[in-house]
C-alpha positions as CSV (number, residue, x, y, z in Angstrom):
1,M,66.0,-4.1,-56.5
2,T,69.5,-4.5,-55.1
3,E,71.0,-1.9,-52.7
4,T,73.5,-0.8,-55.3
5,A,70.8,-0.4,-58.0
6,A,68.7,1.7,-55.6
7,A,71.7,3.9,-54.8
8,L,72.5,4.4,-58.5
9,R,68.8,5.4,-59.2
10,T,68.9,7.9,-56.3
11,L,72.3,9.3,-57.6
12,A,70.9,9.5,-61.1
13,H,67.8,11.4,-60.0
14,N,69.8,13.8,-57.7
15,V,72.4,14.6,-60.4
16,R,69.7,15.3,-63.0
17,A,67.7,17.5,-60.6
18,A,70.8,19.4,-59.5
19,R,71.9,19.9,-63.1
20,T,68.4,21.1,-64.1
21,R,68.3,23.5,-61.1
22,A,71.7,24.9,-62.1
23,G,70.5,25.4,-65.7
24,L,73.4,23.3,-67.1
25,S,73.3,21.1,-70.2
26,L,75.1,17.7,-70.1
27,D,77.8,19.2,-72.2
28,E,78.3,22.2,-69.9
29,L,78.3,20.1,-66.7
30,G,80.8,17.7,-68.3
31,R,83.1,20.5,-69.3
32,R,83.0,22.2,-65.9
33,A,83.3,19.0,-63.9
34,K,85.8,17.4,-66.3
35,V,83.6,14.4,-66.8
36,S,82.7,13.0,-70.2
37,K,79.3,13.6,-71.6
38,G,78.9,9.8,-72.1
39,A,79.7,9.2,-68.4
40,L,77.1,11.8,-67.4
41,V,74.5,10.3,-69.7
42,G,75.1,6.9,-68.2
43,L,75.1,8.3,-64.7
44,E,71.7,10.0,-65.3
45,K,70.4,6.7,-66.6
46,A,71.6,4.9,-63.4
47,Q,74.2,3.0,-65.3
48,G,77.9,2.8,-64.7
49,N,80.0,3.1,-61.5
50,P,81.2,6.6,-60.9
51,N,84.3,6.8,-58.7
52,F,84.8,9.1,-55.6
53,A,86.7,11.7,-57.5
54,T,84.0,12.0,-60.1
55,L,81.3,12.5,-57.4
56,V,83.4,15.2,-55.7
57,R,83.9,17.1,-59.0
58,L,80.2,16.9,-59.8
59,A,79.2,18.0,-56.3
60,D,81.6,20.9,-56.5
61,T,80.5,22.0,-59.9
62,L,76.8,21.7,-59.0
63,G,77.3,23.5,-55.6
64,V,76.0,20.7,-53.5
65,S,77.5,18.2,-51.1
66,V,78.5,14.7,-52.1
67,S,75.8,13.3,-49.9
68,A,73.2,15.5,-51.5
69,L,73.9,13.6,-54.7
70,M,73.6,10.3,-52.9
71,E,70.9,10.5,-50.3
72,G,67.2,10.0,-50.9
73,G,64.2,10.8,-48.8
74,S,63.5,13.5,-46.3
75,E,65.7,14.5,-43.3
76,Q,64.7,13.3,-39.9
77,R,65.0,15.4,-36.8
78,V,67.8,13.1,-35.4
79,R,69.9,10.7,-37.5
80,V,72.2,8.2,-35.9
81,V,74.5,6.6,-38.4
82,S,76.8,3.5,-37.8
83,A,80.0,3.3,-39.7
84,D,79.2,-0.2,-40.7
85,A,75.9,1.0,-42.3
86,V,77.8,3.3,-44.7
87,V,79.7,1.9,-47.6
88,P,83.3,3.3,-48.2
89,L,83.5,5.8,-51.1
90,W,87.3,5.4,-51.3
91,K,89.4,2.3,-50.7
92,G,93.2,2.6,-50.6
93,E,95.5,0.0,-52.0
94,H,96.7,-1.0,-48.5
95,G,93.3,-1.2,-46.8
96,G,92.5,2.4,-45.9
97,E,89.1,3.8,-46.6
98,A,86.9,6.9,-46.4
99,R,83.2,6.8,-45.4
100,L,80.9,9.8,-45.7
101,M,78.9,9.4,-42.5
102,L,76.4,12.2,-43.0
103,T,75.9,15.8,-44.2
104,T,74.2,18.4,-42.0
105,G,71.4,20.4,-43.5
106,G,71.0,24.1,-43.8
107,P,72.4,26.7,-46.1
108,A,76.1,25.9,-45.2
109,A,76.2,22.1,-45.0
110,T,79.0,20.2,-43.3
111,E,80.1,16.7,-44.4
112,V,81.4,14.3,-41.7
113,W,83.8,11.6,-42.9
114,R,85.6,8.7,-41.1
115,W,88.9,7.8,-42.6
116,T,91.6,5.2,-42.1
117,L,95.0,5.5,-43.7
118,E,97.7,2.8,-43.6
119,P,101.4,3.9,-43.4
120,G,102.5,5.4,-46.7
121,E,98.9,5.2,-48.2
122,E,97.7,8.4,-49.6
123,Y,94.6,10.1,-51.1
124,P,95.4,13.1,-53.4
125,S,92.4,15.5,-53.8
126,H,91.8,18.0,-56.5
127,P,91.0,21.6,-55.4
128,H,87.4,22.1,-54.3
129,Q,85.2,25.1,-55.0
130,A,86.1,28.4,-53.4
131,G,84.9,28.7,-49.8
132,V,85.2,25.0,-48.9
133,T,87.2,24.4,-45.7
134,E,88.4,21.0,-44.5
135,T,89.3,20.0,-41.0
136,V,91.0,16.8,-40.0
137,S,91.2,15.5,-36.4
138,V,93.5,12.5,-35.9
139,T,92.2,10.1,-33.2
140,T,94.9,7.4,-33.4
141,G,98.1,7.1,-35.4
142,G,99.5,9.9,-37.5
143,M,99.3,11.4,-40.9
144,V,100.9,14.0,-43.2
145,L,98.6,16.6,-44.6
146,V,100.0,18.1,-47.9
147,V,98.6,21.4,-48.9
148,D,100.2,23.3,-51.9
149,S,103.1,20.9,-51.8
150,T,103.9,21.7,-48.1
151,E,103.8,18.8,-45.6
152,Y,102.2,19.2,-42.2
153,P,102.5,16.3,-39.8
154,V,99.3,15.7,-37.8
155,A,99.5,13.3,-34.8
156,A,96.9,11.7,-32.6
157,G,95.0,14.4,-30.6
158,Q,95.8,17.1,-33.2
159,T,93.5,18.9,-35.6
160,A,94.3,20.8,-38.7
161,T,92.2,23.0,-40.9
162,F,92.7,24.6,-44.3
163,D,91.0,26.2,-47.3
164,A,90.5,23.2,-49.7
165,D,90.4,25.2,-52.9
166,T,94.0,24.1,-53.6
167,P,95.5,20.6,-54.3
168,H,95.8,18.6,-51.0
169,T,96.7,15.1,-50.0
170,Y,96.2,12.9,-47.0
171,R,99.0,10.4,-46.3
172,G,99.3,7.8,-43.5
173,A,102.4,8.2,-41.5
174,G,104.2,6.2,-38.8
175,T,103.9,2.4,-38.3
176,G,100.2,1.9,-37.5
177,T,96.8,2.7,-38.9
178,C,95.8,6.4,-38.8
179,H,92.2,7.0,-37.8
180,L,90.8,10.4,-38.4
181,I,87.5,12.4,-38.6
182,M,87.4,14.8,-41.5
183,T,84.8,17.5,-41.9
184,V,84.1,19.4,-45.1
185,H,82.5,22.8,-44.5
186,L,80.7,23.9,-47.7
187,P,79.9,27.5,-48.5
188,P,76.3,28.7,-48.3
189,G,74.3,27.7,-51.3
190,P,71.8,25.1,-52.6
191,A,71.9,21.7,-50.8
């Protein structure tokens, strides 16, 4: 079985299990997450190729982290993850990318992401569930964080945090590549 097929099977199993735990039908999950029932049926059969935005909407609706939908197996005491070992979940049109490095366990999980944004490249995000907080730490370059249509420049060495239950956008700024670490702090709930 290819790596992609194995990942789709794990995703299918985890979505179905989370949907069952939440007591949601395919119709109700689709309505709440704004995903078609046909796409959900395909996803639960390990078919198709869901995009990053769909995974985020499903995770938010099910009250779990994106990585909870994607990871299989049990947690080890210590995990060391190389950026090269993690496939990008988002690729920008100018070469930027986002990689979900890992998600911490426990009742209030935290996702750790590595992002690159090229100048002018942006990723618009829909609002997350209430209680989700995002933090961005720029390590090199610069970006503009847009929250509720207000722009906040964030330069290398700076960190910004905000409640992510509102529309927000990450945009590369300046003349060079922006490198940043983003954490998503999820509210307590099922993982």
